[in-house]
KEFI-592003 format. One record per residue: x, y, z of N, C-alpha, C in turn; residue in one letter. Coordinates in steps of 0.1 Angstrom, whole numbers, plus 5000, padded with zeros to 4 digits. Example, Ala and Ser with C-alpha at 12.3 -4.5 7.8 and 13.67 -1.06 7.14 Angstrom:
REM KEFI-592003
513249435078512349555078513249675078A 512849785071513749895071512950005079S 
END
This chain:
REM KEFI-592003
735614853537736614893527736315033523M 737315123525737315263522737815283508D 737015273498737415283484738115413480R 737615523486738215653483739615663488I 739815633501741115643507742115533501E 741615413498742415313492742915353479L 742115413471742515453457743515563458A 743315653468744315763469745715713474D 745615623483746915563489747615483478F 746915403470747615333460748215423449L 747515533446748015623436749215693441R 749215743453750415813459751615713460R 751315593464752415493466753015463452A 752215463442752715433428753515543423R 753115663425753815783419755115813425T 755315763437756615793444757715703439R 757415593432758415503427758815523413L 760115513410760615513396760815373392A 760815353378761015213373762315153378P 763415233379764715183384764615133399C 763615183406763515143420763015003422D 762314953411761714813412762314723401V 763514763395764114673386763614673372G 762814783368762314793355763014903347L 763014883334763514983325762615103324S 763215223323762315343323761615363309A 762315313298761715323285761615463280G 760715493271760515633266760215733277P 760415853274760215963284758715963289R 758515983302757215973308756616103310R 755316113309754716243311754516273326R 754316173334754016183348755016103356T 755316143368756216063376755715933381P 756615843385756115723391755915603381G 755415493387755115373378753815393371L 753715323360752415313353751515213360R 750215223358749315123364749614983360R 749914963347750214833342751514773348E 752414863352753714813358753414763372E 752614833380752214783393751514653392V 750614643383749814523381750814403377A 751714433369752714333365753514283377Q 754014373385754814343397754014263407L 752714293408751814233418751214103412A 751414073400750813953394749313953393G 748714073389747314083387747014153374M 745814153370745414213357745414373359S 745814433348745814583348744414633350T 743414573344742114613346741614613360D 742014513368741614503382742314613390Y 743614633388744314733395743714873392Y 743414893379742915023375741615053382T 740714953383739514963390739715003405R 740714953411741014983425741315133426L 742115183417742515323417741315413413E 740415353406739215433402738015423412Q 738315363424737315353435736115263432R 736315163423735215073419735614933419R 736814903425737214763425736514683436G 736514553434735914463445736914443456S 736514383467737414363478738614283475H 739814333476741014253473741214143484P 741714033480742013923490743313963497S 743513883508744713903516746013883508R 745913773499747013743491747313863481Q 746313923476746414033466747014153473M 746614183485747114293493748614273496L 748914153499750414123502751214143489T 750614103478751314123465751514273462A 750414353465750514493462751514563471L 751514523484752514583493753914553489A 754114433483755514403478755814483466R 754814493456755014563444755314713446A 754614773456754814913459755914943469L 756614843473757714863483757314923496R 756114883501755614943513756414893526L 756514983536757014933548755914853556T 756314793567755314713574754214803579E 754514923584753415013588752515053576V 753115083565752315113553751514993548E 752014873549751314753546750114733555R 750314753568749114743577748014843574D 748514963570747515073566746715023554H 747414963544746814913532745714813536L 746014723544745114623549743914683555F 744114783564742914843571742014913561H 742614983551741815053541741014953533L 741514833531740814733523739814653532A 739714693544738714623553739214493558G 740614473559741214343563742014373575Q 742114273584743014273595744514243590E 745414333593746814303589747414183596P 748414123590749014013596749514043611P 749213953620749613973633751113953635R 751714033645753114013647753513873650P 754713833644755213693647754613593637G 753713633628753113533619753813553606S 753713453597754313453584753413533574S 753713653572752913743564753213743549S 754413703545754813703531755313843527G 755313943536755714073532757214083532H 757814133521759214143519759714283523V 760714283531761214413535761714493523R 761414623523761814703511763314703509P 764114693520765514693519766014563511G 765414453514765814333507765414343492L 764214403489763814413475764714513468L 765214613475766114713469767414643464L 767914553473769114483469768814383457I 767714313458767314223448767214293434L 766614413434766414483421767714523415D 768814543424770114583419770914473413R 770514343415771314233411770814183397L 771414233387770914213373771514083367H 772814053371773513953364773713823372D 773113813384773213693393771813653397L 771613523397770313473402770213503417P 769113563421768813603435767413593438A 767013563450765613543454765513573469S 764313603474764013623488763013513492V 763413443503762613333507762313353522M 761113303527760913293541761613183547S 761713183560762513073567761812943567D 760512933562759812803561759512773546W 760312833537760212783523759412853514G 758812963517757913043508758813123499E 758713113486759413193476758713333476M 759313433481758613563482758913663470L 760113653465760413743453761613683446A 761713703433762813663425763213773415Q 764513773411764813853400764813773387N 765113843376764913783363765913663361T 767113673366768013563365767613443373M 767013463385766513353393765413273385S 764513353379763413293371764013213359M 765113263353765713193342766413063347A 766913063359767512943364766612843369L 765512873376764612773383763212783379V 762812893371761412913368760813013377G 759613063374758913163382758213083393D 758713093405758213013417757613113427L 757513233424757013333434755613283439T 755513283452754213243458754113093461G 755213023457755212873459756012843472T 755512743479756312693491757212583486N 758512593486759412503480759512373488L 759212373501759212253508758012163504T 756812223503755612153498755912103484R 756512183476756812143462757712023461R 758812023470759811923470759211783473W 758211783482757711653486756411613479F 755811703471754511663465754411693450T 755311763444755111803430756011713421A 755411663411756211583401757211673394A 758411623393759411693386760111803394G 759711823406760311923414761811903417A 762311783416763711753420764611733407R 764011753395764711723383765911813381D 765911933387767012033385768311993393L 768211893401769311863410769811713408F 771111693410771611553408770911453418P 770611333413769911243422770611213435P 771911213435772711183447772511293458E 772011403454771811513464770311513469Q 769511433463768011443467767811423482H 768411313487768111283501768611393510D 769811443508770311553517769511683516Q 769111713504768211833502766911813509L 766311693508765111663515765211693530A 766411643535766611663550766811813553R 767411893544767512033546766212103547V 765212063538763912113539763212083552H 763311963557762611923569763211983581V 764511993582765212043593764912193594A 764912263583764512403584763112433589G 762212353584760812363588760612333603L 761312233608761312193622761812303631R 762912373627763412483634762512593635A 761712623624760812733624759612703634V 759112583633757912553641758312553656T 759512523659760012523673760112673678A 760612753669760812893672759512973673A 758612943664757313013664756112913664R 755912853676754812753677753412803674P 753212933676751912983674751713043660D 752613023651752513073637751712963630D 750512993625749712893618750212833605P 751012923598751412873584752312753585G 753512763591754412643592753712523598P 752912543609752312433616751312363606A 750612433599749612373589750412293578A 751512353574752312283564752912153569L 753312153581753812023587752711923587V 751511953592750411863592750011813579A 750011903569749711863555750711763550E 752011793551753011703545753211573553L 752911573566753011443573751911353568R 750811403564749711323558749911283544A 750611373536750711353522752011273517A 753011273526754311223521754911133532S 755111003528755710913538757210943540K 757810993529759211043531759311153541E 758411253540758511363549758211313563F 757211233565756911183578758111113584E 758811023577760010953582761111053586A 761311153577762311253581761911343593L 760711373594760211443605760411373618W 760211243618760411163630761911143634E 762811173624764211163627764711283636S 763911393636764111503645765511573642H 765911573629767111653626766811803626D 767711883632767512033631768612103624V 769712033622770912093615771412003605V 771312033592771811953581772612043572V 773811993569774712073560774212073546R 774112193540773612203526774712163517R 774412083507775412043497775712153488P 776812143480777212233470776012253460L 775712373456774512393448774912363433K 774512243429774712193415773312193409R 773112273399771912273391772112203378F 771112133373771112063360770112143351L 770612253346769712333338769412273324H 768112283320767712213307768412263295P 768912393295769512453283771012463284V 771512523295772912553296773712443302V 773112343308773812233314774112253329G 775012173334775312173348776012303353A 775512353364776012473370776412453385L 777612463388778112453402778212593408D 777212633416777112773420777412793435L 778112903438778312943452777013013457D 776712993469775413053474775713133487C 775413263486775513353497774113383503E 774013383516772713413522772713533531I 771913633529771813753537770513733545L 770613743558769513733567768913863571L 767613873572766913993576766914003591S 766514113596766314123611765314023616D 765713943626764913833631765013713623G 765813713612766113593604764913523598H 763713593597762513533592762513533576S 763413613570763513613556765013603552Q 765313543540766613523536766813563521Q 767813633518768113673504769213573499L 768913493489769813393484770413463471F 771813453470772413503458773413393453V 773313363440774113253435775113313425Y 776413263426777413323417778413213413S 779313243404780213143399781613213398A 782713133400784013183399784313223384Q 784813343382785213383369786213293363P 786113273350787013183343786613033342G 785613003350785212863350784112833339T 783912713337782812673327781412713332Q 781212703345780012753351779812903349T 780812973351780713123349780313153334Y 780813083325780513103311779013063308Q 778612953315777212913313776213003320R 776613063331775813163338775613283329L 776713323322776613433313775713403301E 775713283297774813243286773413243291L 773113203303771813203309771313343310L 772213443313771813583314771313633300R 772013583290771613623276770313573272V 770113443274768813383270767713423279I 767913453291766913503300765713413302G 764513463299763313393302762713333289L 763513303279763013233267762413103271Q 761513053263760812923266761812813267D 762012763279763012653281762512523278L 761212503276760612373273761012323260T 761612403251761912353237763112263238I 763912263249765112183249764712043252A 765111953243764711813244765711733252A 765711763266766511693275765711623285T 766311533293765611463303765011553314P 765511673315765011763325764111873320H 763811863307763011973301761611973306S 761111863312759711863318759611953330A 760711983337760712053349760912203346A 759912273341760012413338760012503350T 759512443362759512523374760112443385R 761312403385761912323395762212403408P 762312333419762512393432764012413434S 764412543438765812563441766212513455P 765312453463765612403476766412503484A 
END
């Protein structure tokens, strides 16, 4: 680990970004350009103290997960991400594997979507990034594999009508099967398949059915505060189709449109206060 070079690289990457580049408000006038240390820490999901120590050349070795989060927070390209890994004494993700690194172009689009729920997911169900509206709709699921959550987490299906559960389960399994066929040497999806086949009888039965194409149902969400939302879903594919940008919207003039506007207003307020049958699912899966 080259602490001196790592600190310099992090500092330079931080100062070249403006708050608007990452979806943050600029706030009061700033004395120096770029993001503040606490803002980078917030975007990366780590403590400000730990990030500060990295920039001060005295931090401990960051994990691969932490490096991936820093690369995402600082909007690094894949070449810059690999350089970050080398400075930290880690081997960068090998080509063709599931690295969790979100392309800066997708993050740029995500940051510009302030009034619609939007998220970036990998093709095997990893939630890689969300905007504020997405978190208000489904909870903060960044870093969660939604396929694992669907088959193993209590309450993961509460945000969706029961009549759609079977088809959504099939969508999860079919997507994962397609990825493992396309990238048989990628250890992430293969390990998830082995895990779920052992943990879930439902997953095992669906896996044995060998479906590879399943039509997605209309996206109906049963939100604990604003009620039912029938949302249109648009999907933007990255180069290679390994990442997908999901954007949800509603037709103007509809009840769902009004409820989506209400969701934008209430934002990330504590949704657990709503005494509804679905209030226990504070972090449901958007499937």
